[in-house]
PLY file of the C-alpha trace (Angstrom):
ply
format ascii 1.0
element vertex 127
property float x
property float y
property float z
element edge 126
property int vertex1
property int vertex2
end_header
-17.31 -17.08 5.79
-13.58 -16.14 5.98
-12.44 -15.04 9.33
-8.44 -13.84 9.55
-6.61 -12.00 12.73
-3.66 -9.87 12.27
-1.05 -12.63 13.72
-2.39 -15.38 11.30
-2.17 -13.63 7.86
0.61 -13.74 5.25
3.28 -11.01 5.82
5.20 -9.44 3.11
8.20 -7.09 3.88
8.03 -4.72 0.80
11.06 -2.76 1.33
9.72 0.43 3.15
7.29 -1.58 5.43
5.03 -4.36 5.78
2.10 -5.62 4.03
-0.24 -7.89 5.89
-2.50 -9.56 3.53
-5.88 -10.59 4.79
-7.59 -11.81 1.57
-5.58 -12.87 -1.64
-6.54 -14.01 -5.09
-7.09 -17.58 -3.72
-9.93 -16.75 -1.59
-12.04 -15.80 -4.37
-13.52 -12.67 -3.31
-11.95 -10.58 -6.25
-9.99 -8.25 -4.26
-7.34 -7.90 -1.48
-7.53 -6.18 2.04
-4.11 -5.51 3.46
-2.87 -3.91 6.93
0.17 -1.84 5.59
2.81 -0.18 7.71
5.04 2.02 6.04
8.25 2.79 7.98
8.86 6.29 9.36
10.87 8.45 7.27
10.75 6.37 4.03
9.73 7.72 0.41
8.80 5.05 -2.08
8.19 6.12 -5.69
4.99 3.52 -6.53
2.87 2.67 -9.58
0.46 -0.14 -9.80
0.13 -1.16 -13.72
-2.11 -4.06 -12.73
-4.08 -3.04 -9.94
-6.11 -0.41 -8.71
-5.79 0.39 -4.88
-7.49 2.38 -2.37
-5.80 3.42 1.27
-7.32 4.53 4.22
-5.21 5.84 6.92
-5.73 4.43 10.40
-2.28 5.47 12.11
0.32 7.82 11.91
0.88 10.38 9.23
2.59 11.05 5.93
1.92 12.51 2.57
1.12 11.14 -1.16
2.85 13.48 -3.73
1.52 13.17 -7.32
4.36 13.16 -9.93
3.24 16.81 -11.00
4.32 17.72 -7.44
0.87 18.08 -5.87
1.05 17.05 -2.07
-1.68 15.19 -0.01
-1.53 14.96 3.46
-2.41 11.64 4.75
-3.52 11.39 8.37
-5.99 9.23 10.29
-9.35 9.31 8.87
-8.13 9.99 4.98
-8.85 7.97 2.21
-6.76 7.99 -0.97
-7.46 5.94 -4.44
-5.24 5.17 -7.07
-7.95 5.00 -9.84
-5.84 5.55 -12.86
-2.90 3.25 -12.01
-1.28 6.70 -10.89
2.55 6.93 -10.41
3.20 8.57 -7.00
5.57 9.25 -3.96
4.07 7.69 -0.74
6.23 9.18 1.92
5.87 8.66 5.75
6.40 11.05 8.19
10.11 11.08 9.56
8.83 10.90 13.45
6.31 7.93 13.07
5.08 4.90 10.88
2.19 5.27 8.67
-0.60 2.54 8.89
-2.82 1.93 6.11
-5.67 -0.36 5.23
-5.38 -1.17 1.50
-7.91 -2.51 -0.97
-6.40 -3.98 -4.38
-8.47 -4.93 -7.36
-8.09 -7.60 -9.02
-7.02 -9.67 -5.93
-3.38 -10.10 -5.31
-1.72 -13.50 -5.36
0.22 -12.95 -2.08
3.95 -12.83 -2.57
3.80 -9.60 -4.75
6.65 -6.70 -3.73
7.94 -3.55 -5.03
10.95 -3.40 -6.91
12.32 -0.20 -5.00
15.75 -0.61 -6.44
14.76 0.63 -9.57
15.52 4.06 -11.24
11.85 4.58 -12.08
9.00 3.81 -9.94
8.49 0.61 -8.20
6.07 -1.18 -10.79
4.81 -3.49 -8.01
1.70 -4.85 -7.80
0.98 -4.62 -4.22
2.01 -2.64 -1.28
0 1
1 2
2 3
3 4
4 5
5 6
6 7
7 8
8 9
9 10
10 11
11 12
12 13
13 14
14 15
15 16
16 17
17 18
18 19
19 20
20 21
21 22
22 23
23 24
24 25
25 26
26 27
27 28
28 29
29 30
30 31
31 32
32 33
33 34
34 35
35 36
36 37
37 38
38 39
39 40
40 41
41 42
42 43
43 44
44 45
45 46
46 47
47 48
48 49
49 50
50 51
51 52
52 53
53 54
54 55
55 56
56 57
57 58
58 59
59 60
60 61
61 62
62 63
63 64
64 65
65 66
66 67
67 68
68 69
69 70
70 71
71 72
72 73
73 74
74 75
75 76
76 77
77 78
78 79
79 80
80 81
81 82
82 83
83 84
84 85
85 86
86 87
87 88
88 89
89 90
90 91
91 92
92 93
93 94
94 95
95 96
96 97
97 98
98 99
99 100
100 101
101 102
102 103
103 104
104 105
105 106
106 107
107 108
108 109
109 110
110 111
111 112
112 113
113 114
114 115
115 116
116 117
117 118
118 119
119 120
120 121
121 122
122 123
123 124
124 125
125 126
């Protein structure tokens, strides 16, 4: 059995927020669970080439914007899943952080970060 508390998990600053990683590849579960905070007012162009991801909003607000411009509001109780390695924009509202519980498959090693300074999108493997 694996028991972890938020104060004792690996925390990665990915540029526009923090990813607290509860489960990693080394845990042998086959997936990762994170508690991710997206900083208020940030906009991140993201794409996961090596992982599928589902995110469930537990606090704050923002939006996920598809590359064709389709906007999906994100508020507590909303889940979005990137089931096709979808390139997208993740935008936190200007007045509050966006907090998500995220599941990645396959599992993350733990140190992955986005490359937000690249011209395209952040071809990272984790948020």
